[in-house]
N, C-alpha and C positions, 0 to 999 in steps of 0.2 A: 442483448442482456449480458451483463458481466457474470462470469462464473465465480461463485463464492467458494472459498476453501473450507470445506466442512470438517477436515481433520486437523486444521491448524496451519501455522505458518512456520517456515524454516529459514535459516540463514547460514552463512559461513563466515570465515575470518574477514573476507572482503566486505561482506555486509556489515559486520560489526564495526569495521573501520569507517565505512560510509555513514553509519548511524551515529557513531561517536563524534564525527565531524559536526553533526547537528545536535550534539549533546543528548542523544537518545541511545537506548539499548534494545536488544532483542526482547527483554522483559517488557519494555514499553509496548512493543508490537503485539506481544501476547496479551497484554492488558486490553488493548484496543480490540483484538480479535475476540476475546472472551466477553467483551461488553456489547453495548448496542451500536455496533459499527454499521455504517452504510457503505455500500459498494457501488462504484460507478465504472463504466467502461472508459478506458483511455485509448483512443484510436491509434492505429499504427502511424509512425512518423518517420520521415526521411531525415537522417542526420549525417554529419560529417565527423569522422573520428579524429583522434589527435594526430594521426598520420595523414590527414587530408583526404581519406578515402570515403566514398559514399557508402552509406549503410542504411538498410531498412530496419527500423526498430519495430518489432511486432506489437500488436495490440496488447495492452496490459490492463490490470485492474487497480483502481484507486480505492483504498480503504481509508475512510475517515471516521474517527470516533474518539471518545474520551478515554484517558487512562484512568487508573484508580483514584487519582486526585481530582479528576474532572477536567483536566487540560486536554483540549482537542488536538489530536495529532493526525497527520496524513502519511500514509505509506503507499508506495508503488509496489505492486506484486506482479510476478509473472503468473500467467494463467495456471490454475491448479493442474497438477499432474494426475496420473491414473490413481494414485493413492489419496487423492483429494487434499493434498497439502499444496500450499503456494509458497514459492521462494520470494523473500523480500529483496527488492532491488535497492531501495533507499527510503528514507522517511525524514520528516521535519515537523516542527510545530505548525499547525494549520494557520494559514494566513486568513485575512478577513473574507476573501471570496470563498475559500474552502469552508470556513465556519458557517457562512450563509448557506452554502450548498448543503451542508449537513443538516441545518435546521429547517430547510424548506422541504416540502413533500417531494418525493422522488428517490431514486436509488433503490437498491435492494438490501434487505436485511436477512441475516442468517436465522433460520428457524431453529429453535433449541429442541 
């Protein structure tokens, strides 16, 4: 089961730059977190970094939900820390598969 960030989501300058490349902001992520978002586990993945080195990317959390205008957005979060906040890795407008996943039963929701 994915861990849900109960105290909110956080970012930094690198996160802001990454989101801006997808025409999103940290406020958009806050909107999704505050709304009826669903959370899904993203399994750990093996990747190759820009230097050609092998790296194991840890399991993360996929947060999908609407912003205040109703637009569905997807964010990748690092698992929540001890203070129950999760760091935003990246985000983008949800594609068709992610929209379907959000609308189908499944995933976890944060209890208010």
